[in-house]
BARO-910291 format. One record per residue (C-alpha): residue number from 1; x negated, y negated, z negated; residue in one letter. Coordinates in steps of 0.001 Angstrom, whole numbers, plus 500000, padded with zeros to 6 digits. Layout:
<bavexs>
(bavex NUM,(X,Y,Z),'A') ...
</bavexs>
This chain:
<bavexs>
(bavex 1,(888118,755491,163654),'M') (bavex 2,(885699,758439,163584),'T') (bavex 3,(887216,761742,164804),'D') (bavex 4,(885999,764104,162172),'L') (bavex 5,(887486,767025,164248),'G') (bavex 6,(884375,766584,166451),'L') (bavex 7,(882123,767915,163664),'Y') (bavex 8,(880105,771002,164536),'R') (bavex 9,(877612,772919,162536),'H') (bavex 10,(873989,772752,163435),'L') (bavex 11,(873838,776291,164591),'D') (bavex 12,(876647,775623,167037),'Q') (bavex 13,(874715,772873,168736),'M') (bavex 14,(871642,772811,171032),'T') (bavex 15,(868601,770549,170613),'P') (bavex 16,(868561,767207,172468),'W') (bavex 17,(867170,767421,176006),'N') (bavex 18,(865471,764143,177057),'D') (bavex 19,(865749,764987,180694),'R') (bavex 20,(869491,765396,180698),'L') (bavex 21,(871030,763233,177984),'Q') (bavex 22,(871134,759540,176985),'V') (bavex 23,(871331,757995,173523),'L') (bavex 24,(874051,755885,172081),'E') (bavex 25,(873375,753170,169576),'V') (bavex 26,(875374,753661,166420),'I') (bavex 27,(873674,751211,164092),'G') (bavex 28,(871531,748087,164012),'V') (bavex 29,(870217,746785,160744),'S') (bavex 30,(867743,744039,159566),'D') (bavex 31,(864681,745279,157712),'E') (bavex 32,(862513,742087,157394),'A') (bavex 33,(861960,738883,159427),'P') (bavex 34,(861993,739905,163119),'D') (bavex 35,(862255,743551,162246),'V') (bavex 36,(865272,745690,163050),'K') (bavex 37,(866148,749406,162860),'T') (bavex 38,(868139,750892,165760),'F') (bavex 39,(869804,754234,165049),'T') (bavex 40,(870920,756524,167838),'F') (bavex 41,(872856,759668,168382),'R') (bavex 42,(873266,761889,171404),'S') (bavex 43,(876285,761609,173570),'D') (bavex 44,(876623,765388,173864),'N') (bavex 45,(876781,766574,170293),'Q') (bavex 46,(873126,767742,170242),'T') (bavex 47,(870646,767604,167383),'W') (bavex 48,(867148,766218,167217),'F') (bavex 49,(864138,768474,166707),'R') (bavex 50,(860772,766727,166055),'Y') (bavex 51,(857917,766330,163667),'K') (bavex 52,(857933,763444,161176),'P') (bavex 53,(855665,760773,162562),'G') (bavex 54,(856307,761487,166310),'Q') (bavex 55,(857485,758822,168783),'F') (bavex 56,(859840,758439,171634),'V') (bavex 57,(859758,756236,174799),'T') (bavex 58,(862871,754139,175477),'L') (bavex 59,(863842,753188,179024),'E') (bavex 60,(865410,749721,178627),'L') (bavex 61,(867739,748693,181485),'P') (bavex 62,(866616,745025,181804),'T') (bavex 63,(867669,742737,184628),'S') (bavex 64,(864245,743023,186164),'D') (bavex 65,(864524,746875,186337),'G') (bavex 66,(863790,749720,183911),'P') (bavex 67,(861288,748815,181194),'L') (bavex 68,(859444,751568,179253),'M') (bavex 69,(858499,751001,175618),'R') (bavex 70,(857108,753568,173174),'T') (bavex 71,(858263,753475,169551),'Y') (bavex 72,(857550,755641,166535),'T') (bavex 73,(860585,757292,164948),'L') (bavex 74,(861193,756008,161416),'S') (bavex 75,(863864,758586,160821),'S') (bavex 76,(863248,762123,159394),'S') (bavex 77,(863993,765473,161152),'P') (bavex 78,(865463,766602,157878),'S') (bavex 79,(868495,764538,158997),'R') (bavex 80,(868805,765824,162529),'P') (bavex 81,(872074,764341,163785),'F') (bavex 82,(870532,760885,164626),'S') (bavex 83,(867134,759339,165186),'I') (bavex 84,(866005,755690,164505),'A') (bavex 85,(863252,753420,165527),'V') (bavex 86,(862153,750331,163494),'T') (bavex 87,(860707,747644,165685),'V') (bavex 88,(859091,744233,165134),'K') (bavex 89,(859474,741474,167669),'A') (bavex 90,(856110,739836,168124),'Q') (bavex 91,(855677,736389,169782),'A') (bavex 92,(855024,737883,173231),'G') (bavex 93,(857404,740852,172958),'S') (bavex 94,(859408,741539,176011),'T') (bavex 95,(860991,744962,175403),'G') (bavex 96,(861654,744438,171621),'T') (bavex 97,(863239,741012,172255),'R') (bavex 98,(865445,742584,174911),'W') (bavex 99,(866497,745192,172350),'M') (bavex 100,(867275,742496,169826),'F') (bavex 101,(869391,740556,172325),'D') (bavex 102,(871222,743338,174065),'H') (bavex 103,(871442,746609,171982),'L') (bavex 104,(874547,746756,169917),'T') (bavex 105,(876633,749773,168634),'P') (bavex 106,(878060,751548,171705),'G') (bavex 107,(875102,750630,173928),'S') (bavex 108,(873322,753405,175833),'H') (bavex 109,(869689,753936,176725),'V') (bavex 110,(867566,756640,178212),'K') (bavex 111,(864779,758046,176069),'A') (bavex 112,(861891,760526,176497),'Y') (bavex 113,(860256,762611,173900),'G') (bavex 114,(859696,763070,171015),'P') (bavex 115,(855969,763675,171219),'T') (bavex 116,(852746,762955,169392),'G') (bavex 117,(850408,764733,166949),'D') (bavex 118,(850393,762074,164187),'F') (bavex 119,(852241,764139,161552),'S') (bavex 120,(851440,765721,158275),'L') (bavex 121,(852871,768987,159778),'H') (bavex 122,(850023,768929,162225),'S') (bavex 123,(847450,768481,159413),'H') (bavex 124,(848673,770280,156244),'P') (bavex 125,(846945,769425,153017),'A') (bavex 126,(847407,769566,149194),'A') (bavex 127,(847244,765766,148827),'K') (bavex 128,(847920,762893,151247),'Y') (bavex 129,(847176,759227,151357),'L') (bavex 130,(849186,756963,153767),'F') (bavex 131,(847698,753526,154658),'I') (bavex 132,(849760,751124,156759),'S') (bavex 133,(850061,747465,157749),'A') (bavex 134,(853049,745738,159209),'G') (bavex 135,(855261,747903,161502),'S') (bavex 136,(852654,750647,161121),'G') (bavex 137,(854681,751752,158152),'V') (bavex 138,(857220,753473,160498),'T') (bavex 139,(855537,756894,160973),'P') (bavex 140,(854638,756897,157258),'M') (bavex 141,(858297,756210,156462),'M') (bavex 142,(859360,759152,158660),'S') (bavex 143,(856925,761485,156826),'M') (bavex 144,(857835,760083,153364),'L') (bavex 145,(861520,760510,154010),'R') (bavex 146,(860881,764125,155032),'W') (bavex 147,(858859,764764,151962),'L') (bavex 148,(861626,763227,149741),'N') (bavex 149,(864232,765512,151355),'D') (bavex 150,(862153,768736,151537),'C') (bavex 151,(859171,768521,149165),'A') (bavex 152,(859574,765609,146671),'P') (bavex 153,(856914,766946,144300),'W') (bavex 154,(854132,766497,146979),'T') (bavex 155,(851099,764493,145772),'D') (bavex 156,(851039,761486,148155),'V') (bavex 157,(849617,758007,147705),'G') (bavex 158,(850939,755179,149799),'F') (bavex 159,(849134,751879,150423),'V') (bavex 160,(851324,749414,152355),'N') (bavex 161,(849879,746062,153426),'C') (bavex 162,(851750,742996,154678),'A') (bavex 163,(851103,739270,155173),'R') (bavex 164,(853841,738105,152676),'R') (bavex 165,(856125,739785,150263),'P') (bavex 166,(859256,739359,152382),'E') (bavex 167,(857439,741033,155285),'E') (bavex 168,(857050,744418,153484),'I') (bavex 169,(859173,746649,155614),'I') (bavex 170,(861293,749161,153821),'F') (bavex 171,(860228,747650,150411),'R') (bavex 172,(863462,748446,148481),'K') (bavex 173,(863595,751931,149785),'E') (bavex 174,(859979,752580,149058),'L') (bavex 175,(860404,751334,145471),'E') (bavex 176,(863496,753671,145074),'L') (bavex 177,(861541,756605,146412),'L') (bavex 178,(858716,755657,143990),'G') (bavex 179,(861100,756158,141080),'S') (bavex 180,(862474,759444,142403),'R') (bavex 181,(859352,761238,143710),'M') (bavex 182,(857170,762344,140757),'P') (bavex 183,(854118,762806,143065),'G') (bavex 184,(854341,759449,144882),'L') (bavex 185,(851911,756719,143973),'S') (bavex 186,(852887,753463,145634),'L') (bavex 187,(850855,750342,146069),'G') (bavex 188,(851647,747084,147869),'F') (bavex 189,(849121,744519,149024),'M') (bavex 190,(849800,741114,150545),'I') (bavex 191,(847543,738492,152077),'E') (bavex 192,(849237,735302,150888),'E') (bavex 193,(851917,734130,148494),'R') (bavex 194,(855386,733071,149653),'S') (bavex 195,(857703,730249,148540),'S') (bavex 196,(860560,732630,148915),'R') (bavex 197,(859739,734950,146105),'E') (bavex 198,(857185,735439,143341),'G') (bavex 199,(854405,738066,143566),'W') (bavex 200,(852450,739658,140772),'F') (bavex 201,(850814,742563,142654),'G') (bavex 202,(847591,743062,144622),'H') (bavex 203,(846475,740299,146936),'M') (bavex 204,(843924,740197,149727),'G') (bavex 205,(842941,742733,152343),'R') (bavex 206,(842091,746397,151693),'I') (bavex 207,(838454,746884,151321),'D') (bavex 208,(835921,749170,149627),'A') (bavex 209,(836621,747630,146263),'I') (bavex 210,(840403,747628,146331),'R') (bavex 211,(840877,751090,147885),'L') (bavex 212,(839472,752989,144850),'P') (bavex 213,(841801,750883,142601),'L') (bavex 214,(844832,751920,144612),'L') (bavex 215,(843746,755518,145337),'A') (bavex 216,(840899,756549,143025),'P') (bavex 217,(840656,760056,144503),'D') (bavex 218,(840917,759012,148171),'F') (bavex 219,(838038,761245,149099),'R') (bavex 220,(840184,764373,148134),'E') (bavex 221,(843057,763402,150361),'R') (bavex 222,(844137,763768,153972),'E') (bavex 223,(844488,760208,155211),'I') (bavex 224,(846927,758879,157694),'F') (bavex 225,(846529,755271,158923),'C') (bavex 226,(848703,753085,161174),'C') (bavex 227,(848772,749368,161876),'G') (bavex 228,(847234,746772,164158),'P') (bavex 229,(844030,748000,165870),'D') (bavex 230,(841732,745525,163873),'P') (bavex 231,(843214,746884,160662),'F') (bavex 232,(842741,750480,161681),'M') (bavex 233,(839088,749795,162712),'R') (bavex 234,(838394,748199,159345),'A') (bavex 235,(839950,751138,157427),'V') (bavex 236,(838029,753632,159532),'R') (bavex 237,(834701,751808,159043),'G') (bavex 238,(835301,751472,155218),'M') (bavex 239,(835977,755199,154938),'L') (bavex 240,(833100,756189,157015),'D') (bavex 241,(830710,753933,154973),'S') (bavex 242,(832107,755420,151753),'A') (bavex 243,(831047,758995,152946),'G') (bavex 244,(834640,760122,153478),'F') (bavex 245,(835049,763340,155545),'D') (bavex 246,(836378,761810,158765),'M') (bavex 247,(837808,765055,159995),'T') (bavex 248,(840456,764373,157409),'K') (bavex 249,(841298,760937,158829),'Y') (bavex 250,(844107,760402,161335),'H') (bavex 251,(845344,757273,162930),'Q') (bavex 252,(848129,756337,165391),'E') (bavex 253,(847526,753917,168174),'S') (bavex 254,(849147,753163,171510),'F') (bavex 255,(846271,751031,172807),'A') (bavex 256,(845212,752028,176254),'A') (bavex 257,(841567,752412,177231),'P') (bavex 258,(840179,750022,179740),'V') (bavex 259,(841613,750972,183126),'A') (bavex 260,(839217,751918,185827),'E') (bavex 261,(839814,750501,189287),'E') (bavex 262,(840737,753166,191766),'I') (bavex 263,(838289,752905,194753),'P') (bavex 264,(839654,752916,198268),'A') (bavex 265,(838625,755803,200616),'P') (bavex 266,(835047,755250,201751),'F') (bavex 267,(834712,754592,205437),'T') (bavex 268,(831662,754006,207586),'S') (bavex 269,(831344,752978,211255),'P') (bavex 270,(830618,755840,213633),'A') (bavex 271,(828363,755581,216551),'E') (bavex 272,(831346,755134,218883),'N') (bavex 273,(832899,752426,216661),'G') (bavex 274,(835482,754746,214964),'A') (bavex 275,(835830,754994,211248),'A') (bavex 276,(834920,758209,209412),'I') (bavex 277,(836862,758900,206205),'V') (bavex 278,(834488,760364,203613),'A') (bavex 279,(837028,762456,201863),'E') (bavex 280,(840391,763586,203259),'A') (bavex 281,(843683,762870,201478),'A') (bavex 282,(845461,765661,199630),'T') (bavex 283,(849138,766298,200596),'P') (bavex 284,(851762,766187,197799),'I') (bavex 285,(855364,767169,198312),'R') (bavex 286,(857827,765498,195940),'F') (bavex 287,(860569,768216,196297),'A') (bavex 288,(863539,766563,194603),'L') (bavex 289,(863019,763299,196494),'S') (bavex 290,(862348,765179,199836),'D') (bavex 291,(859182,763084,200287),'V') (bavex 292,(855862,764202,201716),'D') (bavex 293,(852949,762009,200699),'A') (bavex 294,(849152,761942,200807),'E') (bavex 295,(846971,761354,197635),'C') (bavex 296,(843812,759512,198547),'V') (bavex 297,(840639,760407,196640),'A') (bavex 298,(840632,759168,193068),'G') (bavex 299,(844360,758596,192867),'Q') (bavex 300,(846714,760287,190366),'T') (bavex 301,(849956,761975,191121),'V') (bavex 302,(851772,758981,189555),'L') (bavex 303,(850010,756459,191753),'Q') (bavex 304,(850815,758456,194817),'T') (bavex 305,(854429,758752,193808),'A') (bavex 306,(854725,755025,193379),'R') (bavex 307,(853162,754362,196720),'A') (bavex 308,(855570,756698,198327),'S') (bavex 309,(858689,755251,196680),'G') (bavex 310,(859208,758251,194324),'V') (bavex 311,(860175,757281,190814),'R') (bavex 312,(858512,759097,187889),'I') (bavex 313,(859171,757413,184549),'P') (bavex 314,(855955,756378,182808),'A') (bavex 315,(855056,754227,179834),'A') (bavex 316,(851591,754498,178388),'C') (bavex 317,(849874,755718,181585),'E') (bavex 318,(846876,757331,179779),'F') (bavex 319,(848216,760650,178837),'G') (bavex 320,(849549,759979,175375),'L') (bavex 321,(853300,759338,175423),'C') (bavex 322,(854354,762323,177655),'G') (bavex 323,(857027,760301,179561),'T') (bavex 324,(855628,761101,183006),'C') (bavex 325,(855838,764873,182445),'K') (bavex 326,(856884,766718,185637),'V') (bavex 327,(856815,770318,186761),'R') (bavex 328,(854172,771391,189176),'K') (bavex 329,(855633,774043,191430),'V') (bavex 330,(852531,774800,193460),'A') (bavex 331,(848847,773775,193561),'G') (bavex 332,(846212,772830,191073),'N') (bavex 333,(845298,769526,189357),'V') (bavex 334,(842557,768082,187157),'E') (bavex 335,(844346,766705,184017),'M') (bavex 336,(842656,764678,181337),'S') (bavex 337,(845350,763784,178754),'H') (bavex 338,(845428,762400,175204),'N') (bavex 339,(847874,764782,173570),'G') (bavex 340,(851047,763826,175502),'G') (bavex 341,(851561,767455,176622),'I') (bavex 342,(851446,770751,174672),'L') (bavex 343,(849735,773920,175692),'D') (bavex 344,(852865,775891,176182),'H') (bavex 345,(854153,773184,178514),'E') (bavex 346,(851035,773429,180618),'I') (bavex 347,(851499,777201,180705),'D') (bavex 348,(855041,776581,181933),'D') (bavex 349,(853727,774462,184868),'G') (bavex 350,(854133,770943,183502),'F') (bavex 351,(851617,768166,184012),'I') (bavex 352,(851385,764546,183127),'L') (bavex 353,(851517,762615,186403),'A') (bavex 354,(849614,759638,185035),'C') (bavex 355,(846474,761522,184371),'C') (bavex 356,(846565,764386,186918),'S') (bavex 357,(844555,764375,190097),'K') (bavex 358,(845188,767022,192784),'P') (bavex 359,(842544,769696,193420),'L') (bavex 360,(844682,771153,196192),'S') (bavex 361,(847916,770602,198020),'A') (bavex 362,(850739,770048,195533),'L') (bavex 363,(854487,770512,195201),'E') (bavex 364,(856030,768513,192400),'I') (bavex 365,(859586,768494,190984),'E') (bavex 366,(860203,764775,191292),'A') 
</bavexs>
């Protein structure tokens, strides 16, 4: 039985702190074939502050050790007492399959975030167009739920693509929102018919002919796109060819760039047969672990930490998810990130270990 005496008003609570608190699963629901929504709350009566469309990184305690997986929040910050992720288990999924098999109400997981810039709040406009395919609907759902709660009159078009009718994630809720939000124009598109249910809507793949039918004024809208990488490439190319102002196009992707191999320190034989190291290693002190290490030329702080037995949680490893955020107590680094850290966090001394290389001796809180 729920103890309603535990209820506290929002102004009596503090925001969730991903470095101190874990999440408890409070609900698991089926959305479509191989798609489930997992809803979480904080153990410590905190509330969740984030932008609709942002993501979190879950640390899954598998038998082979902690496994990091990044998922977009499908919930809305207008309902701040819980968060939810909606995930699809692909054929080769490891983390998502583990969640399906092991996460039940009462389970606990560590999470990091929220972070990300894929949000209508980061790109305000008079009119929006959401284009999604498959599980790429999740950030759009977060933004649409927020609009329904806070600005239901907003002019927003939504084109949602799926392979079959039964694979349209959130279909019933979307249709309900379509009947309630006067400014919402909703269009579904499937690739093939199904024996499970009839279909009388649009069929095929979105292209230069179908897009104007679904969103005639798409050139006037701020466009958000999310889905498989081939889908997003096709949409981006189509819009570019149509003369769309691409500064108003935004897409969400967790695909990492091609990793570059870190070269070993260069050595050359000296006249007396000894090796000469071309570039000296940089000392790094990991203060919380009481470990002193040396970072060879070309290595990141994260790579040095791993080589020294110091654990810094990390997921994407190309500066997007923000999971490896640590405080730099002393020293300077060169950091090339992809939006996983905010300016005020950098000003406060934080770095992303995965994409930071030392320019001097460092002391890190890790």
